[in-house]
KEZATOR-566795 format. One record per residue (C-alpha): residue in three letters; x, y, z; residue number from 1. Coordinates in steps of 0.05 Angstrom, whole numbers, plus 5000, padded with zeros to 4 digits. Example, Ala and Ser with C-alpha at 12.3 -4.5 7.8 and 13.67 -1.06 7.14 Angstrom:
residues 2
 residu   xx   yy   zz num
    ALA 5246 4910 5156   1
    SER 5273 4979 5143   2
END
This chain:
residues 141
 residu   xx   yy   zz num
    MET 0647 0712 6738   1
    CYS 0634 0664 6796   2
    LEU 0630 0713 6854   3
    VAL 0598 0774 6822   4
    HIS 0555 0743 6768   5
    SER 0543 0672 6793   6
    ALA 0560 0647 6724   7
    ARG 0589 0581 6748   8
    GLU 0607 0545 6812   9
    THR 0683 0543 6808  10
    THR 0744 0579 6780  11
    GLU 0818 0563 6777  12
    ASP 0837 0631 6803  13
    VAL 0812 0700 6823  14
    ASP 0829 0756 6774  15
    ALA 0840 0820 6813  16
    LEU 0874 0887 6817  17
    PHE 0892 0909 6887  18
    GLU 0928 0963 6926  19
    PRO 0977 0963 6960  20
    GLN 1003 0906 6917  21
    ALA 1060 0880 6961  22
    ALA 1020 0879 7025  23
    PHE 0960 0848 6992  24
    MET 1001 0793 6958  25
    PHE 1035 0777 7024  26
    HIS 0968 0764 7057  27
    ALA 0941 0728 6995  28
    ILE 0999 0679 6999  29
    GLU 0985 0667 7073  30
    VAL 0911 0654 7059  31
    GLY 0928 0607 7001  32
    MET 0976 0567 7045  33
    LYS 0926 0563 7101  34
    TYR 0872 0534 7056  35
    GLY 0918 0493 7011  36
    TRP 0904 0534 6949  37
    PRO 0955 0533 6893  38
    PRO 1005 0590 6884  39
    GLY 0975 0642 6838  40
    TRP 0904 0631 6864  41
    LEU 0900 0707 6866  42
    ASN 0918 0727 6795  43
    GLU 0939 0798 6779  44
    GLU 0955 0785 6706  45
    ILE 0890 0821 6688  46
    ARG 0929 0886 6699  47
    ALA 0960 0876 6630  48
    PHE 0892 0873 6596  49
    MET 0848 0920 6635  50
    ASP 0845 0995 6634  51
    GLU 0846 1014 6707  52
    SER 0798 1071 6690  53
    ALA 0746 1021 6666  54
    PRO 0676 1034 6695  55
    LYS 0665 0995 6759  56
    ASP 0608 0978 6806  57
    LEU 0618 0970 6881  58
    PHE 0606 0896 6897  59
    ILE 0617 0893 6972  60
    THR 0645 0934 7029  61
    LEU 0678 0900 7089  62
    PRO 0719 0929 7145  63
    GLY 0782 0955 7112  64
    LEU 0763 0928 7044  65
    GLN 0721 0950 6985  66
    VAL 0711 0903 6927  67
    PHE 0693 0930 6858  68
    SER 0676 0895 6794  69
    VAL 0680 0923 6724  70
    VAL 0611 0934 6693  71
    PRO 0584 0873 6656  72
    GLU 0592 0907 6588  73
    TYR 0666 0918 6600  74
    LEU 0676 0847 6624  75
    LEU 0639 0821 6562  76
    ALA 0685 0863 6517  77
    MET 0746 0833 6552  78
    LYS 0719 0762 6545  79
    ILE 0704 0772 6470  80
    LYS 0772 0803 6458  81
    ALA 0809 0747 6494  82
    SER 0768 0687 6469  83
    ARG 0823 0640 6493  84
    ALA 0815 0567 6473  85
    GLY 0813 0519 6531  86
    THR 0784 0570 6579  87
    SER 0715 0591 6600  88
    ASP 0720 0657 6560  89
    LEU 0668 0637 6508  90
    ASP 0619 0608 6558  91
    ASP 0628 0669 6602  92
    ALA 0616 0716 6543  93
    GLU 0553 0679 6524  94
    PHE 0529 0682 6596  95
    LEU 0541 0757 6598  96
    MET 0506 0768 6532  97
    ARG 0445 0732 6560  98
    LYS 0449 0770 6626  99
    LEU 0451 0836 6588 100
    GLY 0393 0815 6544 101
    LEU 0434 0818 6480 102
    SER 0414 0769 6427 103
    THR 0442 0796 6361 104
    GLU 0510 0814 6335 105
    ASP 0487 0886 6323 106
    GLU 0460 0893 6394 107
    VAL 0526 0870 6424 108
    LYS 0567 0915 6378 109
    GLN 0524 0976 6396 110
    ARG 0525 0962 6471 111
    LEU 0600 0950 6473 112
    SER 0623 1004 6425 113
    ALA 0654 1046 6481 114
    PHE 0698 0987 6502 115
    LEU 0714 0946 6440 116
    ASP 0729 0961 6368 117
    PHE 0701 0900 6333 118
    ASP 0738 0917 6269 119
    MET 0804 0908 6307 120
    LEU 0788 0837 6331 121
    GLY 0833 0782 6306 122
    PRO 0804 0726 6265 123
    GLY 0796 0677 6323 124
    PRO 0757 0724 6369 125
    ARG 0716 0751 6310 126
    PHE 0695 0680 6290 127
    ALA 0680 0660 6363 128
    PHE 0637 0723 6373 129
    ARG 0597 0711 6309 130
    GLU 0584 0638 6329 131
    MET 0560 0660 6399 132
    ALA 0515 0713 6368 133
    LYS 0485 0661 6321 134
    ARG 0471 0613 6378 135
    LEU 0438 0667 6419 136
    ALA 0397 0692 6361 137
    GLY 0370 0621 6354 138
    SER 0349 0616 6427 139
    SER 0308 0658 6474 140
    VAL 0347 0709 6515 141
END
């Protein structure tokens, strides 16, 4: 959200999938120690929630490294599905809805139908989504 979408200035960690895992983590730990970053600054827990075949866009290519990001619609679906209290999930979701020009519940449902079954959302995420959609409908996108 910070790097690819400039949604906010800071983050507690970087969510990423990477290959080869062992070698990448070894170097990530070295980088974290060098800069005084906390253990876990590079967070691979996203692997449990993300379909690795999710549509992606190439963000940047560097020597020996390509960085991809899931498309904004997929990221929005993940944020709505998670809707974790005490995190930036809801602010991030609202930011993505604005970025995608979505201002109504129906528009979001239609645009995300390939990634999220809204009928399967739990009560917390469903309530949070409806509240975000109401706020956006009351403001200009």
